[in-house]
C-alpha positions, 0 to 999 in steps of 0.5 A, a space after each residue: 420788207 424787200 425793196 429793189 433799187 434800179 438804176 438806168 443808163 450811165 448811173 454806173 458812172 456816179 462818182 466820176 460823171 459830172 460831179 458838179 451835178 451828181 456828186 463824187 460819191 459812187 452809188 455802191 458806197 451810198 448803197 452800203 451806207 443806206 443798208 447799214 441804216 435800215 432793217 429792210 432788205 435792199 436789192 440792187 440792179 443797174 443796166 444801160 439797156 432798156 430791155 434789161 431794165 424792163 425784164 428786171 421790173 417784170 421779174 421782180 418779187 420785191 415789195 417795192 421798187 425805187 427806180 432812177 431810169 436816167 435818160 430813159 425817164 424822158 424817152 421810154 414809152 416801153 418802160 412806162 408801159 411796163 410800170 403801168 402793167 406790173 402790180 409792184 409799186 414803183 417810186 421814181 427818183 432822181 439825184 438832181 432837180 430835173 425841173 431846174 435843168 435842161 428843158 428836154 429833162 423837164 417831162 417825165 414819161 414815168 411820173 404818171 404811172 409811178 406811186 411817187 416821185 422824189 427829185 432834188 430839192 430847193 432851198 438854202 445851201 445849209 439845208 438843201 443841195 439844189 434850188 428850183 429853177 423857177 425860184 432862182 429865175 424869180 430871184 435873179 429877176 428881183 436882182 435885175 429890178 433892184 439894180 435898174 431902180 437903183 441906177 436911176 433913183 440912187 445914181 443917175 438922178 443925183 448925178 443930173 441934179 449935181 451936174 446942174 450946179 457944177 456944169 450949168 452949161 452942159 448938165 447932161 454931159 457928166 451923166 452921159 459920159 459917166 454912164 457910157 464909161 461905166 458900161 464900157 468898163 464892164 464890157 472890157 471886164 466881161 471880155 477879159 475875165 473868164 466867167 460862166 453865167 448862171 444857168 448857162 452850159 459849161 461850153 458857153 464860158 465867156 472871157 479869155 479861154 481857160 481851164 478853170 472849173 465851172 464853179 470857179 467860173 460861176 464865182 467869177 461871174 458873180 464877182 463881175 456882178 458885184 463890182 458895180 454894186 459895191 461901187 454904187 454904194 460907196 459912191 453914194 455914201 461918199 456923195 452923202 458925206 460930201 453934202 451933195 444935194 440929193 444924196 443923203 445917208 438915208 438914201 445910201 442906206 436904202 441902196 445898201 439894203 436893196 443891194 444886200 437883198 439882191 445879193 441872196 440869189 447871187 450867193 445861192 447861185 455860187 453855193 448850190 453847185 458846190 453843195 451838189 458836187 459834194 462840198 460841205 455846207 460850210 465850204 459852200 457857204 464860204 465860197 458864196 460869201 467870197 464871191 462878194 468880197 469885191 463889193 466892199 473893196 469897190 465901195 471903199 474905192 468909190 467913196 474915197 474917190 468922190 470924197 476927195 474929188 467933188 468935181 468927179 461926183 456926177 461922173 462917178 455916180 453915172 459911172 456906177 449906173 452905167 456899169 450896173 445897167 450893163 450887168 443887168 442887160 448882159 448878165 442878169 436878164 439872159 440868165 433868166 431867159 433860159 427856161 420856161 420860167 421867164 414870166 416868173 423872172 419878169 414878176 421878180 424884176 417888177 417886185 425888185 424894182 418896186 422894193 428899191 423904188 419904195 426904199 429910195 423914196 421912203 428913206 431917201 
């Protein structure tokens, strides 16, 4: 069987073009590897000119055509009409998952007239190199729901209950002061720590100006997420160890389970870009894990503080709550509102809220 592989504009730059998306392997190197693994005859053509691509398709005597039209996928009516007119079957291929990228890439004019379509896939980093944008948005929404529910049931409510005993003349004060201080603390880190939100473009980097790579900025963004999460778990375990009314070991375990569940999408968000850029599965996995290394550190700090200084307990609990709410509103929610899957993110948020509420009530 004779197969013709056709690449459109800018695909001659593979290996150097946006390696975080397309990888660092040239197509020629990949084609040589492919030829060594098949008995079929493989022909190759690449052009940055629309008319040349059309002529190639019309004049081909191949048994089948594998086409990556690049940017023409979303704009070329002429290329679409050519595919519809010829008898040779055409399969549309894309290196990345176009449904998980910018909105203008979501519609393919070619798909309706092709025999099949192959896009970048979605799942765990050990098995795939991409995650579908809708799935990522849903999981991030779940993260936000868990954090909001935990902020109230596991942190603010126990803070208020303890304040009624320790500060009977102004029981609202510790919760209010701690909540505001926690939010301002994360606000300061957000302005000083260079980072890039998940799903945001590289020119939307926040914090101080830096030349750090996009994947490093993503790691820093997830690290920023994890500081209040680790702090919250540590503070609640410390409060339970101190015998604080309303704080139990079971409740702290429930919070830890909820935070652990919502850490999955954050780890994926770091590992997937590295995997797409050509990093090994192990290296991508390890960087995903390292993004959360700050969590146990913050947890130990929070636990030690409240164990030895009981009067600050209500402040510490509400501090962690304020920090978590800041992360949800400033980081997590905007990350889910960049595409057409906002409803999926909302449902994920509701699911995460319910899971955390049930865990806290059932175990706490």
